[in-house]
C-alpha angles and dihedrals in degrees: 000000000000090000093055094081130049119199109231101173141004120215118225111260127253101017112190147162124203113273096018117138093221145030127227095237099189143341143183139190114226134186117217101222092200100050101021091232120147111226130196115207122194136180121202133195124201118227094174127105088217122083112254114220102173142359136194120212137179125218118202113198126205131195126222090279089056091246118143110256102167144008113199128180122209136182129212106207139186094028128156103188123161131191113316092007117142131209145150102067093106096049114080122200116216110219118224094230121055094202091073112120101169137015148189126223133209133177112232100184142359122201124202131206092244090065096256124118145197118228120195119230097214097265114151116259107235132182118264112237118258118252119248114244113252094245090061089069098026100044092169109083090215090056090053089048090051091051090052090049090052094045122013138314087242092067107121104138140052107260115237146169121236125178104316096336137078128212118219126223086252090057099252121140114233141173123247115276096021130103119245109281092218107040104013096236125144123231094230093053093045092053093044093050091050091075104127096208093052091045090051092053092048091046092052091048091048093049092047091052091047090052092049092049091048091050092049092049090049089052091053092049092048091052092050092053094060105108101185101146097208096052095036093090097047114014095039097063091042090053091050091048090050092050092049089050089054091052091048091048091050091047091048091054092047092047091049091054091045090049091052090048092049090048090052089052090051093049091049089054094246088136102165092053091044092052091051093046094050091045090056089056091063112190095352107138108310095334093128091055091044091050090053091047091050091048091052092048091048089053090051091045091051090050089048092050090049091050092049089049090053089050092050089049090056092246090137101166093050091044091051093052092047093047096047089051088060093063112197095347110143109309094333094124092054092045090050089057089048091051091051091046093051091046090052090053090047091053089048089054089049089050093241088142097168091054093045093049091051092053095044089052091051091049091060110180096356107135108312095333093120090054091051091047090053090056095068122095133179117252140161101269105171137024120190122199120196087209134024113216091220100057108000092244127129110269134201122198118194120195129212126194136204126236090278091056091250119142107265106167145354130207121207119202140164108223094186093045107043090169087074108088120248113241128204123196123193124211126224123176134212132211092259093062094257124124143205127225115209133184132160093283110034145011117216126185132206137189123246091273092055097254116148114250105174144285143263091016095306115117113213104169139038133191140210118207135197121197140205119234086259090062094250117136111263098183141351126207118196125207138171114252098219099050100015087234117172112241107172147323127223123194122202138199119234090268090063099251125126120269099170138004124195123192124209087255090062094251109141136196127199127207130209112203124199120196135191124234090276093055095255119144110250101168138008121190121196123209132185125227090275092058094252115142109240102169147005141198128207123193134197129193140194125239091275093054098256116140113252102172138017125183118196117195124192105198092193096052116021091188087075094057110126137188118201122199121198121207123190131195145148123290125188108247109150093178096048098097093049091047093049090049089052091051092047090051088053091049094249131122126213126156092175096243130118114268123238136241137178100211117080115231138183113231092149089061086054094251122134117252119247105221109053095242136084104272143230089230108120096214096078130071093235108052 
C-alpha cells in the first residue's frame, strides 16, 4: 500500500494571512500510482474561538516549468471544529490536470456555526517563521533553567510576534491581548523576563543561595558525625542548633531578597509574576496577603487588557461595559468615555440618529460631543400608509434630510410586498420655492405650493392663486397649459384647509372643518352638492402639536379608506439652526418637512393637486 503513492511536493508549513481564523498547517502533493491521479492533501488548524462548520479553498497547480496548469476549488463541509482543532488530512483533492508537480493553497472563505463568515481578500498565504529554540538565545543551560523558573517549565522557544499573532515560549499560537492557551503566560511578561542581563543576575543569586544552603547542610551533617562521647550530651546539640541557625539565617537573607524582588514585580505591574513570587515565599512576612493582592490586580489587569482589546477591535458597546465594570482602575473611566464616543460616531455613520443623539447627550462635554449633540434636529422621518393609491398595498415612505435639515430624498417601499421595487426620489429646489422630484425613470416638478406642473422639462399645468391678507392661500384655479382649459378650483379657509372644491364639470364638494382650541384640525367632513356626506377625515396630534395619525374615509368606496401614521425622530443636520435663523431673518419659515393637506390628489397620474401643498395622498412621489 505504501508503494501506491509517490510524494511529488511538500507544502511549506503553517501558511497564514493576517486576520484568518485558521492556518494551513501542512500539505503534500501525491501521485496515485494505480490511477495516475494527482492528489493534493492539506491539514488545517483552527485558531478561532468560533466553531468552524465549512471552508472553501482554492488549489493552484504548477507544472515542472512553474506554469499554472489548473485552479481547482474545493469545499470541506459539515465540520464542527473548535479552537486548536485539526482536520483535512484524510480528505484528498484530485487536481484537474495531471501534469501538476507543485501547488499553492489559499482559503477563500470560512463559515461559522453562528452564521457569520470570513472572506479572504486575495492576499497570498505565506508560511509563518519558525520559532528559535530557547537555547539559541540563552546558550547557558543555567540561564535557560532560570527563564523556565521565572515563566513555566514548558518554555522551550523564544517568544515572538508575527503578523497579528504571537507565539508563546511553549510554542502555542495566540491572538494579541490573550494569555497563552496552553501555559497561561502573557507575551509582555515573557519578553520582559527574557532579558539576558537580568537572567544572569538572578541565576548567579540562585546559584549562590544553593551553594550556601549546601554548605550549611554539610556543616550540620559534619557536626552530627562527631562521636566524642563526652561532648555528645552538651556540645552536640549546641552544634546542631548553631548549624540550624546558620541555615535559618541564610534562608532569611534569601527570603528577604526574594521578597524585595517580588515587591518590585508588584510595583512594576507584573502581577502574575509577583503573585507567583509571593506564593513561593509562603508565610514569610505578609507574602500571603501580597500574593492575594497581586492575584486581584492581575485579574483586574486581565479584565482591563480584554476591555482595551475590545476597544481596539471596534466592539465599542462591549468595551464600554467592560471598562465601566472596572471602576477607577487605571484610565478605564476615560477609555469608557472614548468607547461611548466612538460608538456614537459609529451610530451617526449608520444613520441611527436617535441612538447617536442619546449617546452624545450622555457624553456631555467630552471632546466635541456637545457640538455633535447640537447638530441634531427633529424631523418627520417615516410615514406609513395602510393603502397606496396606486396598487392598494401598504406603503412606507422614509425621509432623508441634508445638512440644513431640508428634505433631500424619500424612499418608498412595500414591506408586506417585497416583490414591489423600492423607489427613491431626490429633491432639488428652485429660487421660486418650487422643487423637482427625480428618480431613475422620471423627473417631475412642482410649484411652491406643491401642485404638479409637469415632467422632464415639459409644463402641463398652470395655477392661479388668491390670497388672504395673512398670506394664506384663499383659492387655487387649475388649467392646462396647452389649451388653457379649466380643470378645477379649490377654496380654503384661513387655516389652509379646503372649504369648497369645484370640478370642470360643475360638480362641487363642500367641507366642514372642526378645530381644537389650539387651531388644529380635528375633523373634516366632505359633502356633495346634494348635501350628502361622502367622506371624512380625522386627525390626531402629539403633545407638541405634530400630527401622529390621520384616517381618511371614502363613504362611497370603502376600499379607498386609508390610515396614515407619522413617525418623528432626530436627524443630523449641523447647519439647520443657522439656516433656520437665515430664513427667519428673511421672514420665511421652513422646517424641512413635507407639508400636509386634507384633500387626496393624483400627481402620479400626472394630474395637478387641488390644495396647493404636498399631499398625504400615497400615489405621488412627494407626499
